DSSP file (Angstrom, degrees, kcal/mol; ACC not computed):
  #  RESIDUE AA STRUCTURE BP1 BP2  ACC     N-H-->O    O-->H-N    N-H-->O    O-->H-N    TCO  KAPPA ALPHA  PHI   PSI    X-CA   Y-CA   Z-CA
    1    1 A M              0   0    0      0, 0.0    72,-2.0     0, 0.0     2,-0.4   0.000 360.0 360.0 360.0 147.0    0.0    0.0    0.0
    2    2 A K  B     -A   72   0A   0     70,-0.2     2,-0.5    65,-0.1    11,-0.4  -0.991 360.0-145.6-139.3 144.8    1.2    3.5   -0.8
    3    3 A I        -     0   0    0     68,-2.7     2,-0.7    -2,-0.4     9,-0.2  -0.935  26.2-124.7-108.7 130.7    0.1    7.0    0.2
    4    4 A D  B     +B   11   0B   0      7,-2.8     7,-2.1    -2,-0.5     3,-0.3  -0.656  32.7 172.1 -78.7 113.7    0.5    9.7   -2.4
    5    5 A L        +     0   0    0     -2,-0.7    -1,-0.1    65,-0.3    66,-0.1   0.263  56.1  91.6-103.3   9.6    2.6   12.5   -0.8
    6    6 A S  S    S+     0   0    0      5,-0.1    -1,-0.2     3,-0.1     2,-0.1   0.597  75.4  73.2 -83.3 -10.8    3.0   14.5   -4.0
    7    7 A Q  S    S-     0   0    0     -3,-0.3     4,-0.1     2,-0.3     0, 0.0  -0.333 100.9 -97.3 -92.5 177.7   -0.1   16.7   -3.4
    8    8 A N  S    S+     0   0    0     -2,-0.1    -1,-0.1     1,-0.1    -3,-0.0   0.833 115.9  28.1 -63.3 -31.9   -0.5   19.5   -0.9
    9    9 A E  S    S-     0   0    0     -5,-0.0    -2,-0.3     0, 0.0    -1,-0.1  -0.950 101.9 -95.4-127.2 149.6   -2.2   16.9    1.4
   10   10 A P        -     0   0    0      0, 0.0     2,-0.4     0, 0.0    -5,-0.2  -0.297  36.8-150.4 -64.3 148.9   -1.6   13.2    1.5
   11   11 A V  B     -B    4   0B   0     -7,-2.1    -7,-2.8    -4,-0.1     2,-0.4  -0.984  14.0-177.4-125.9 129.9   -3.9   11.0   -0.6
   12   12 A I        -     0   0    0     -2,-0.4     2,-0.2    -9,-0.2    -9,-0.1  -0.953  35.8-104.6-121.9 144.6   -4.9    7.4    0.2
   13   13 A E     >  -     0   0    0    -11,-0.4     4,-2.0    -2,-0.4     3,-0.4  -0.463  22.4-133.7 -66.8 135.6   -7.1    5.2   -1.9
   14   14 A A  H  > S+     0   0    0      1,-0.2     4,-2.7     2,-0.2     5,-0.1   0.844 107.0  59.2 -58.4 -33.9  -10.6    4.9   -0.4
   15   15 A T  H  > S+     0   0    0      1,-0.2     4,-1.1     2,-0.2    -1,-0.2   0.895 105.7  47.9 -62.4 -40.7  -10.4    1.1   -1.0
   16   16 A D  H  > S+     0   0    0     -3,-0.4     4,-0.5     1,-0.2    -2,-0.2   0.913 116.9  41.3 -67.4 -43.1   -7.3    0.9    1.2
   17   17 A L  H >X S+     0   0    0     -4,-2.0     4,-1.1     1,-0.2     3,-1.0   0.868 104.8  66.6 -72.8 -36.2   -8.8    2.9    4.0
   18   18 A A  H >X>S+     0   0    0     -4,-2.7     5,-2.2     1,-0.3     4,-0.6   0.862  94.9  55.8 -56.0 -41.4  -12.2    1.2    3.8
   19   19 A K  H 3<5S+     0   0    0     -4,-1.1    -1,-0.3     1,-0.2     3,-0.3   0.810 107.6  49.3 -66.2 -27.4  -11.0   -2.2    4.9
   20   20 A Y  H <<5S+     0   0    0     -3,-1.0    -1,-0.2    -4,-0.5    -2,-0.2   0.710 115.3  43.4 -82.1 -20.5   -9.6   -0.8    8.1
   21   21 A L  H <<5S-     0   0    0     -4,-1.1    -2,-0.2    -3,-0.6    -1,-0.2   0.351 109.5-119.4-103.6   4.2  -12.8    1.1    9.0
   22   22 A D  T  <5S+     0   0    0     -4,-0.6     2,-0.3    -3,-0.3    -3,-0.2   0.903  75.7 116.8  57.7  43.9  -15.1   -1.8    8.1
   23   23 A L      < -     0   0    0     -5,-2.2    -1,-0.2    -6,-0.1    -2,-0.1  -0.800  69.9-101.8-130.0 170.4  -16.8    0.4    5.4
   24   24 A T     >  -     0   0    0     -2,-0.3     4,-2.1    -3,-0.1     5,-0.2  -0.607  36.2-113.0 -86.6 158.4  -17.2    0.4    1.6
   25   25 A P  H  > S+     0   0    0      0, 0.0     4,-2.1     0, 0.0     5,-0.2   0.883 119.4  53.7 -58.2 -37.2  -15.0    2.7   -0.4
   26   26 A E  H  > S+     0   0    0      1,-0.2     4,-2.4     2,-0.2     5,-0.2   0.906 107.5  49.9 -64.1 -41.6  -18.1    4.7   -1.4
   27   27 A A  H  > S+     0   0    0      2,-0.2     4,-3.0     1,-0.2     5,-0.3   0.886 107.6  54.9 -64.5 -38.5  -19.0    5.2    2.3
   28   28 A V  H  X S+     0   0    0     -4,-2.1     4,-2.3     2,-0.2     5,-0.2   0.943 109.6  46.7 -59.1 -47.9  -15.5    6.3    3.1
   29   29 A K  H  X S+     0   0    0     -4,-2.1     4,-2.2     2,-0.2    -2,-0.2   0.934 115.1  45.7 -60.7 -47.0  -15.7    9.0    0.4
   30   30 A D  H  X S+     0   0    0     -4,-2.4     4,-1.9     1,-0.2    -2,-0.2   0.920 114.1  47.7 -63.4 -44.8  -19.2   10.2    1.6
   31   31 A L  H  X>S+     0   0    0     -4,-3.0     5,-2.2     2,-0.2     6,-1.2   0.839 111.0  51.3 -68.3 -33.2  -18.2   10.2    5.3
   32   32 A M  H ><5S+     0   0    0     -4,-2.3     3,-0.9    -5,-0.3    -1,-0.2   0.925 109.9  49.4 -68.2 -43.5  -15.0   12.1    4.6
   33   33 A R  H 3<5S+     0   0    0     -4,-2.2    -2,-0.2     1,-0.2    -1,-0.2   0.875 112.1  49.3 -60.8 -36.4  -16.9   14.8    2.6
   34   34 A A  H 3<5S-     0   0    0     -4,-1.9    -1,-0.2    -5,-0.2    -2,-0.2   0.563 114.9-117.4 -80.0  -9.0  -19.4   15.0    5.5
   35   35 A G  T <<5S+     0   0    0     -3,-0.9    -3,-0.2    -4,-0.5    -2,-0.1   0.568  82.5 120.1  83.7   8.8  -16.5   15.4    8.1
   36   36 A A  S   <S+     0   0    0     -5,-2.2     2,-0.6    -6,-0.2    23,-0.5   0.775  71.1  53.9 -78.2 -26.3  -17.5   12.1    9.9
   37   37 A I  E    S-C   58   0C   0     -6,-1.2     2,-0.3    -9,-0.1    21,-0.2  -0.951  79.8-168.5-105.3 121.5  -14.0   10.7    9.1
   38   38 A T  E     -C   57   0C   0     19,-2.3    19,-2.4    -2,-0.6     2,-0.3  -0.717   1.8-159.2-107.8 160.6  -11.3   13.0   10.3
   39   39 A S  E     -C   56   0C   0     -2,-0.3     2,-0.4    17,-0.2    17,-0.2  -0.962  10.8-162.7-140.0 157.0   -7.6   12.8    9.6
   40   40 A L  E     -C   55   0C   0     15,-2.1    15,-2.9    -2,-0.3     2,-0.5  -0.994   8.7-160.0-138.7 130.5   -4.3   14.1   11.0
   41   41 A F  E     -C   54   0C   0     -2,-0.4     2,-0.4    13,-0.2    13,-0.2  -0.958  11.6-177.0-116.2 127.5   -1.0   14.2    9.0
   42   42 A E  E     -C   53   0C   0     11,-3.0    11,-2.7    -2,-0.5     2,-0.5  -0.956  14.9-149.6-125.4 142.5    2.3   14.4   10.9
   43   43 A T  E     -C   52   0C   0     -2,-0.4     9,-0.2     9,-0.2     6,-0.1  -0.939  26.7-117.0-111.8 131.2    5.8   14.7    9.5
   44   44 A G        -     0   0    0      7,-3.2     6,-0.6    -2,-0.5     2,-0.3  -0.300  29.5-166.6 -67.9 147.6    8.7   13.2   11.5
   45   45 A V    >   -     0   0    0      4,-0.2     3,-2.6     5,-0.1     4,-0.1  -0.853  53.1  -4.8-127.6 165.3   11.5   15.3   12.9
   46   46 A D  G >  S+     0   0    0      1,-0.3     3,-1.7    -2,-0.3    -2,-0.0  -0.295 139.4   6.0  52.7-119.4   14.9   14.6   14.4
   47   47 A E  G 3  S+     0   0    0      1,-0.3    -1,-0.3    -2,-0.1    -3,-0.1   0.651 137.5  51.8 -69.3 -12.7   15.4   10.8   14.6
   48   48 A H  G X  S+     0   0    0     -3,-2.6     3,-1.9    -5,-0.1    -4,-0.3   0.277  77.7 137.6-103.8   9.0   12.1   10.3   12.7
   49   49 A A  T <   +     0   0    0     -3,-1.7    -4,-0.2     1,-0.3     3,-0.1  -0.281  66.1  31.6 -56.9 138.2   12.9   12.7    9.8
   50   50 A G  T 3  S+     0   0    0     -6,-0.6    19,-0.4     1,-0.4     2,-0.3   0.356 101.6  98.2  92.7  -4.8   11.8   11.2    6.5
   51   51 A S    <   -     0   0    0     -3,-1.9    -7,-3.2    17,-0.2    -1,-0.4  -0.814  52.6-162.9-114.1 158.7    8.8    9.4    8.0
   52   52 A H  E     -CD  43  67C   0     15,-2.6    15,-2.6    -2,-0.3     2,-0.4  -0.955   7.0-151.7-137.1 154.2    5.2   10.4    8.0
   53   53 A R  E     -CD  42  66C   0    -11,-2.7   -11,-3.0    -2,-0.3     2,-0.5  -0.994   7.0-170.8-132.0 128.5    2.1    9.4   10.0
   54   54 A L  E     -CD  41  65C   0     11,-2.8    11,-2.9    -2,-0.4     2,-0.4  -0.977   9.5-170.5-121.3 119.5   -1.4    9.6    8.7
   55   55 A T  E     -CD  40  64C   0    -15,-2.9   -15,-2.1    -2,-0.5     2,-0.4  -0.931   4.9-167.9-118.3 132.3   -4.2    9.0   11.3
   56   56 A F  E     -CD  39  63C   0      7,-2.9     7,-2.7    -2,-0.4     2,-0.4  -0.940   3.0-164.7-117.3 140.0   -7.9    8.5   10.5
   57   57 A T  E     +CD  38  62C   0    -19,-2.4   -19,-2.3    -2,-0.4     2,-0.4  -0.990  12.6 169.2-127.3 131.1  -10.6    8.5   13.1
   58   58 A Y  E >   -CD  37  61C   0      3,-2.7     3,-2.8    -2,-0.4     2,-0.3  -0.944  66.0 -52.8-141.2 117.6  -14.2    7.3   12.6
   59   59 A R  T 3  S-     0   0    0    -23,-0.5   -22,-0.0    -2,-0.4     0, 0.0  -0.360 124.6 -16.6  52.5-113.0  -16.5    6.9   15.5
   60   60 A T  T 3  S+     0   0    0     -2,-0.3    21,-2.1    -3,-0.1     2,-0.5   0.202 119.0  94.7-106.0  16.2  -14.6    4.7   17.9
   61   61 A I  E <   -DE  58  80C   0     -3,-2.8    -3,-2.7    19,-0.2     2,-0.4  -0.912  48.5-174.9-111.8 133.1  -12.0    3.4   15.4
   62   62 A R  E     -DE  57  79C   0     17,-2.7    17,-2.7    -2,-0.5     2,-0.4  -0.995   2.8-170.6-124.5 131.6   -8.6    5.0   14.8
   63   63 A V  E     -DE  56  78C   0     -7,-2.7    -7,-2.9    -2,-0.4     2,-0.5  -0.984   2.8-167.2-123.5 130.9   -6.3    3.8   12.1
   64   64 A R  E     -DE  55  77C   0     13,-3.1    13,-2.5    -2,-0.4     2,-0.5  -0.973   3.4-167.6-124.1 127.2   -2.7    5.0   11.8
   65   65 A F  E     -DE  54  76C   0    -11,-2.9   -11,-2.8    -2,-0.5     2,-0.5  -0.953   4.1-162.8-111.7 127.6   -0.4    4.5    8.8
   66   66 A T  E     +DE  53  75C   0      9,-2.9     8,-3.2    -2,-0.5     9,-1.7  -0.947  19.9 174.1-108.2 128.4    3.3    5.2    9.1
   67   67 A C  E     -DE  52  73C   0    -15,-2.6   -15,-2.6    -2,-0.5     6,-0.2  -0.872  28.3-114.8-133.1 164.3    5.1    5.6    5.8
   68   68 A D    >   -     0   0    0      4,-1.9     3,-1.7    -2,-0.3   -17,-0.2  -0.200  51.0 -83.3 -85.5-175.8    8.5    6.5    4.5
   69   69 A S  T 3  S+     0   0    0    -19,-0.4   -18,-0.1     1,-0.3   -64,-0.1   0.667 130.3  55.3 -66.6 -16.5    9.3    9.7    2.4
   70   70 A E  T 3  S-     0   0    0    -20,-0.1    -1,-0.3     2,-0.1   -65,-0.3   0.536 119.4-108.6 -90.4  -9.1    8.2    7.9   -0.7
   71   71 A G    <   +     0   0    0     -3,-1.7   -68,-2.7     1,-0.3     2,-0.4   0.443  67.2 148.9  94.8   1.6    4.7    7.1    0.8
   72   72 A K  B     -A    2   0A   0    -70,-0.2    -4,-1.9     1,-0.1     2,-0.4  -0.566  51.4-122.3 -71.1 124.3    5.3    3.4    1.2
   73   73 A V  E     +E   67   0C   0    -72,-2.0    -6,-0.3    -2,-0.4     3,-0.1  -0.547  35.4 173.5 -72.7 122.8    3.3    2.2    4.2
   74   74 A L  E     +     0   0C   0     -8,-3.2     2,-0.3    -2,-0.4    -7,-0.2   0.712  65.4  15.2 -99.0 -28.8    5.7    0.6    6.7
   75   75 A K  E     -E   66   0C   0     -9,-1.7    -9,-2.9     2,-0.0     2,-0.4  -0.996  58.4-165.8-152.2 140.7    3.4    0.1    9.6
   76   76 A T  E     -E   65   0C   0     -2,-0.3     2,-0.4   -11,-0.2   -11,-0.2  -0.995   7.1-176.0-130.5 135.8   -0.4    0.1   10.2
   77   77 A A  E     -E   64   0C   0    -13,-2.5   -13,-3.1    -2,-0.4     2,-0.4  -0.996   4.0-173.7-131.8 137.4   -2.2    0.2   13.5
   78   78 A R  E     +E   63   0C   0     -2,-0.4     2,-0.3   -15,-0.2   -15,-0.2  -0.998  18.1 157.5-128.9 128.8   -5.9    0.0   14.2
   79   79 A F  E     -E   62   0C   0    -17,-2.7   -17,-2.7    -2,-0.4     2,-0.3  -0.981  37.9-109.9-149.3 161.1   -7.3    0.5   17.6
   80   80 A S  E     -E   61   0C   0     -2,-0.3     2,-0.3   -19,-0.2   -19,-0.2  -0.669  27.2-156.5 -90.7 145.4  -10.5    1.4   19.5
   81   81 A I              0   0    0    -21,-2.1    -2,-0.0    -2,-0.3     0, 0.0  -0.903 360.0 360.0-120.9 153.2  -10.8    4.7   21.3
   82   82 A G              0   0    0     -2,-0.3   -22,-0.1     0, 0.0    -1,-0.0   0.449 360.0 360.0 -90.6 360.0  -13.2    5.5   24.2
């Protein structure tokens, strides 16, 4: 899986995100447009320079993708929040 970092904001395929949120790709697009799925993009500094973290939150699910400077996903975490 890869995240496109060439735009002003990172881009992930709805199909890739949907499976982690237990949704369809169409639902992901609709919920993102409605603001029901939120995201946070972080860029690593110091010892983490060259890495990025993209976090999505929907209801009680949080999914975090850590990628390298090329956008290749190195680590994925999915967890419930209270």
